[in-house]
C-alpha positions in Angstrom: 0.0 0.0 0.0 1.3 3.4 -0.9 0.0 6.6 0.8 0.3 9.2 -1.9 1.7 12.6 -1.0 3.1 12.8 -4.5 0.0 14.1 -6.4 -3.0 13.6 -4.1 -2.2 14.6 -0.6 -4.9 15.4 2.0 -3.9 18.0 4.5 -6.1 19.6 7.2 -6.2 23.4 6.7 -8.9 24.4 9.1 -9.7 22.2 12.1 -11.0 19.1 10.3 -13.3 21.0 7.9 -11.5 20.9 4.6 -8.4 19.7 2.8 -5.8 21.1 0.5 -4.8 19.0 -2.4 -1.3 19.8 -3.5 -1.4 18.2 -6.9 -4.3 16.1 -7.9 -4.9 14.2 -11.2 -8.7 14.5 -11.8 -9.3 12.2 -14.7 -11.9 13.0 -17.3 -13.9 10.9 -19.8 -14.2 13.6 -22.4 -13.9 11.8 -25.7 -11.9 12.9 -28.8 -13.6 12.8 -32.1 -11.7 11.5 -35.1 -11.5 14.9 -36.8 -9.2 17.8 -35.9 -10.2 21.4 -36.5 -10.1 22.7 -40.0 -8.2 25.8 -41.2 -11.5 27.7 -41.4 -12.4 26.7 -37.8 -9.0 27.8 -36.6 -9.4 31.2 -38.3 -12.8 31.6 -36.8 -11.4 30.9 -33.3 -8.5 33.3 -33.9 -5.8 30.5 -33.7 -2.7 30.4 -35.9 -1.8 26.9 -37.1 1.9 27.4 -36.2 4.1 24.3 -36.1 3.1 21.0 -37.7 0.3 19.5 -35.6 -3.4 19.3 -35.1 -5.8 21.3 -33.0 -8.8 20.0 -31.1 -11.5 21.6 -28.9 -11.2 20.0 -25.5 -13.6 19.8 -22.6 -11.2 19.4 -19.7 -13.5 19.3 -16.6 -17.0 19.8 -15.6 -19.0 20.7 -12.4 -20.8 17.3 -12.3 -19.8 14.6 -9.8 -17.2 12.3 -11.3 -16.6 8.5 -10.8 -14.5 9.3 -7.7 -17.5 11.2 -6.2 -15.7 14.6 -6.6 -16.7 17.7 -8.5 -15.4 21.3 -9.2 -17.3 24.4 -8.3 -17.7 27.0 -11.1 -15.4 29.4 -9.2 -12.6 26.8 -9.3 -13.1 26.1 -13.0 -13.0 29.9 -13.7 -9.7 30.1 -11.8 -8.3 27.2 -13.8 -9.3 29.0 -17.1 -7.6 32.2 -15.9 -4.4 30.2 -15.2 -4.4 28.6 -18.6 -5.0 32.0 -20.4 -2.4 33.7 -18.3 0.4 31.1 -18.3 -0.5 28.6 -21.0 -0.3 24.9 -20.2 1.3 21.7 -21.4 -0.4 18.6 -22.7 1.3 15.3 -21.8 0.7 11.6 -22.1 -0.4 9.6 -19.1 0.5 12.3 -16.5 4.2 11.9 -17.5 6.0 15.2 -17.4 8.8 14.0 -19.7 6.3 12.9 -22.4 5.0 16.2 -23.6 2.8 15.9 -26.7 1.3 19.4 -27.1 -0.2 22.5 -25.4 -3.5 23.9 -24.1 -4.7 27.5 -24.7 -7.8 29.8 -24.9 -9.8 28.4 -22.0 -13.2 29.5 -20.7 -16.1 28.2 -18.7 -19.1 27.4 -20.7 -22.2 25.5 -19.7 -20.6 24.6 -16.4 -17.6 23.1 -18.2 -13.9 24.1 -18.5 -13.2 24.1 -22.2 -10.4 25.2 -24.4 -8.2 24.3 -27.4 -5.4 21.8 -27.4 -2.6 21.4 -30.0 -1.0 18.0 -30.6 2.4 17.9 -32.2 2.7 15.7 -35.4 6.0 14.4 -34.0 4.3 13.0 -30.8 4.2 9.2 -30.8 2.4 6.7 -28.6 4.6 5.2 -25.8 6.2 1.9 -26.8 4.5 2.2 -30.2 6.8 4.7 -32.0 5.4 3.9 -35.4 2.0 5.2 -34.3 1.5 9.0 -33.9 -0.7 10.3 -31.1 -2.8 12.2 -33.7 -3.4 8.9 -35.6 -4.4 7.2 -32.3 -6.9 10.0 -31.7 -8.3 9.9 -35.2 -9.0 6.2 -35.2 -10.4 6.3 -31.7 -7.7 4.2 -29.9 -7.4 6.8 -27.1 -10.1 9.3 -26.2 -9.9 10.7 -22.7 -8.2 13.5 -20.8 -7.3 14.3 -17.2 -6.5 17.6 -15.5 -3.6 18.2 -13.2 -4.6 20.7 -10.6 -4.2 21.9 -7.0 -7.1 23.1 -4.8 -9.1 23.0 -1.7 -11.4 20.0 -1.1 -14.4 19.7 1.2 -17.4 17.4 1.6 -20.6 18.4 -0.2 -23.0 15.6 0.5 -23.5 12.9 3.2 -25.3 9.7 3.7 -27.9 8.9 6.3 -25.2 8.0 8.8 -23.5 11.4 8.4 -20.5 10.3 6.4 -19.4 12.3 3.4 -20.4 10.7 0.1 -19.4 13.5 -2.3 -16.6 16.0 -2.3 -16.0 19.3 -4.1 -13.1 21.6 -5.0 -13.9 25.1 -3.8 -12.3 28.5 -4.2 -11.1 30.5 -1.2 -10.7 34.2 -2.2 -8.3 34.8 0.6 -6.0 32.0 -0.8 -6.2 32.2 -4.6 -2.8 30.6 -4.9 -4.1 27.3 -3.4 -6.2 26.8 -6.6 -4.1 26.3 -9.6 -4.1 24.6 -13.0 -0.9 22.7 -13.7 -1.5 20.7 -16.9 -3.6 18.4 -19.0 -2.9 14.7 -19.8 -4.1 12.3 -22.4 -5.2 9.1 -20.6 -6.7 5.7 -21.3 -9.5 5.9 -18.7 -10.7 8.8 -16.6 -13.0 9.6 -13.7 -15.0 12.5 -15.0 -17.8 11.7 -17.5 -17.7 13.8 -20.7 -14.3 15.4 -20.6 -13.0 15.2 -24.2 -11.8 16.9 -27.4 -14.4 17.7 -30.0 -14.4 19.4 -33.4 -16.9 22.1 -32.6 -15.7 25.7 -32.4 -16.1 27.6 -29.2 -18.2 30.8 -29.2 -20.1 32.7 -26.6 -19.0 34.5 -23.5 -17.5 33.0 -20.4 -20.1 32.5 -17.7 -19.9 34.7 -14.7 -18.8 33.0 -11.6 -21.3 33.0 -8.8 -20.1 33.8 -5.3 -20.4 30.9 -2.9 -21.2 31.2 0.8 -18.5 29.6 2.9 -19.4 26.4 4.7 -18.1 24.7 7.8 -18.0 21.0 7.3 -16.5 18.8 9.9 -15.5 15.8 7.7 -12.3 14.0 6.8 -11.1 12.3 3.7 -7.8 10.5 3.4 -6.8 9.2 -0.1 -4.7 6.1 -0.7 -3.5 4.4 -3.9 -3.6 0.7 -3.6 -2.5 -1.5 -6.5 -2.9 1.5 -8.8 -6.5 2.2 -7.7 -7.6 5.3 -5.7 -9.4 4.6 -2.4 -10.8 7.2 0.0 -11.1 6.6 3.7 -13.8 8.9 5.1 -14.6 10.0 8.6 -16.6 12.5 10.6 -16.2 14.4 13.9 -18.6 13.6 16.7 -17.6 15.8 19.6 -14.0 15.1 20.3 -14.1 11.7 18.6 -13.2 10.8 15.0 -15.6 8.1 13.6 -14.5 6.3 10.5 -17.0 5.1 7.9 -17.2 1.3 8.3 -17.8 0.7 4.6 -14.8 2.7 3.4 -12.6 1.0 6.1 -13.7 -2.4 4.9 -13.1 -1.6 1.2 -9.6 -0.3 2.0 -8.8 -3.4 4.1 -10.0 -5.7 1.3 -7.8 -3.8 -1.2 -4.8 -4.1 1.1 -5.4 -7.8 1.7 -5.5 -8.4 -2.1 -2.2 -6.5 -2.5 -0.6 -8.5 0.4 -1.7 -11.7 -1.2 -0.1 -10.7 -4.5 3.0 -9.7 -2.6 3.3 -13.2 -1.2 3.1 -14.6 -4.7 5.6 -12.1 -5.9 8.0 -13.1 -3.2 7.6 -16.8 -4.1 8.3 -16.1 -7.7 11.3 -14.0 -6.9 12.7 -16.9 -4.8 12.1 -19.3 -7.7 13.8 -16.9 -10.2 16.8 -16.5 -7.9 17.2 -20.3 -7.7 16.9 -20.5 -11.5 19.5 -17.7 -11.9 21.9 -19.7 -9.8 21.4 -22.8 -11.9 21.9 -20.7 -15.1 25.1 -19.2 -13.6 26.4 -22.7 -12.8 25.7 -23.9 -16.4 27.4 -20.9 -17.9 30.5 -21.0 -15.7 32.5 -23.7 -17.7 32.0 -21.8 -21.0 33.0 -18.5 -19.4 36.1 -20.3 -18.0 36.9 -21.6 -21.5 36.9 -18.1 -23.0 38.9 -16.3 -20.2 41.4 -19.0 -19.7 41.7 -19.9 -23.4 42.5 -16.4 -24.5 45.1 -16.2 -21.7 46.6 -19.6 -22.8 46.7 -18.2 -26.4 48.8 -15.3 -25.0 46.6 -12.8 -26.7 47.4 -9.1 -25.9 45.3 -7.7 -23.1 43.6 -5.3 -25.5 42.3 -8.3 -27.5 41.0 -10.4 -24.6 37.4 -10.2 -23.5 36.9 -8.8 -20.0 34.9 -10.7 -17.4 32.1 -8.2 -17.8 32.0 -8.7 -21.6 31.9 -12.4 -21.2 29.0 -12.3 -18.8 27.2 -10.0 -21.1 27.1 -12.6 -23.9 23.9 -14.3 -24.7 23.8 -18.1 -24.2 24.2 -18.7 -27.9 27.1 -16.2 -28.2 28.7 -17.7 -25.1 28.7 -21.2 -26.4 29.9 -20.2 -29.9 32.7 -18.0 -28.5 33.9 -20.7 -26.1 34.0 -23.3 -28.9 36.0 -21.0 -31.1 38.5 -20.3 -28.4 38.9 -24.0 -27.3 39.4 -25.0 -31.0 42.2 -22.5 -31.3 43.8 -23.8 -28.1 43.5 -27.3 -29.3 45.1 -26.6 -32.7 48.0 -24.7 -31.0 48.5 -27.5 -28.4 49.5 -29.8 -31.3 52.6 -27.8 -31.8 53.0 -26.5 -28.2 51.2 -28.1 -25.3 49.1 -25.7 -23.3 47.8 -26.2 -19.8 44.3 -24.7 -19.1 42.5 -24.2 -15.9 38.9 -25.3 -15.6 38.2 -22.4 -13.2 37.8 -18.7 -13.8 40.4 -16.4 -12.2 37.9 -15.3 -9.5 37.1 -18.9 -8.7 40.7 -19.9 -7.9 
């Protein structure tokens, strides 16, 4: 189990009322179409084509509750739009900062959604599939979803009949605008938000005004864990001076941890088996390695022409056997004229 301070860290900022998320990845399910914006559509949007690549309209996030039971308020979406328009933003693949594929620009809030334009470089290729461009993968529908990388303040917005938080929202604190920030956008295989995607429709209309929200005091807690690559939330509430955890979320987390521990046992067993096999392989390779090292020494080859121990060990099995045979054949032919004594051990085995 890994507690994740890396990009989704819950931290109490006021009693136990709300949390600051330092760098969250809020996945979206906004689907790409298989057609990029045309030159006419770019002209209408006031966008220059620039370097070789393709432009798409993207819905990055919405104010609806996502698959992780989280949502953005309109104030937060408006702040994210301002960040993009002020600073620009990168577009990466799979939340990997060293795999940049494009950029995001001209953002606004329309119909309760954060929308904008994204450019994908023609040189960008799919990870481990370097013959397939990202634009091609989008066009044929192989990959369709996006995910925002943000920071913000998180609080509960709905509870069940037992008083435990069931939904959470990112809210904007005017006294701490720096706590809410847009960091980037990622192309992902599967997202949490429903409807976040690129489309071919041009954006028009004005940005919606952001309504002012009344501040709330919510005494709830949420701790986020990543277990086996999946996000789990442990929720609790304050009752007087006591913190009461939601039994269902505790049970779900325990089940996830138990599954990981079971896999860990299997992994340990496999590791032990592999170690034993490695030792067997080393024992089988040793005589051939000795033939090469000792044979080249017996042939009195110059040091610069001899294989080093590291080089011998780096040979594949086929290369090792072939090389050993070649050396022993040379030793045998030379011994007819001048007897040669060879050791059956490697220098480090003496």
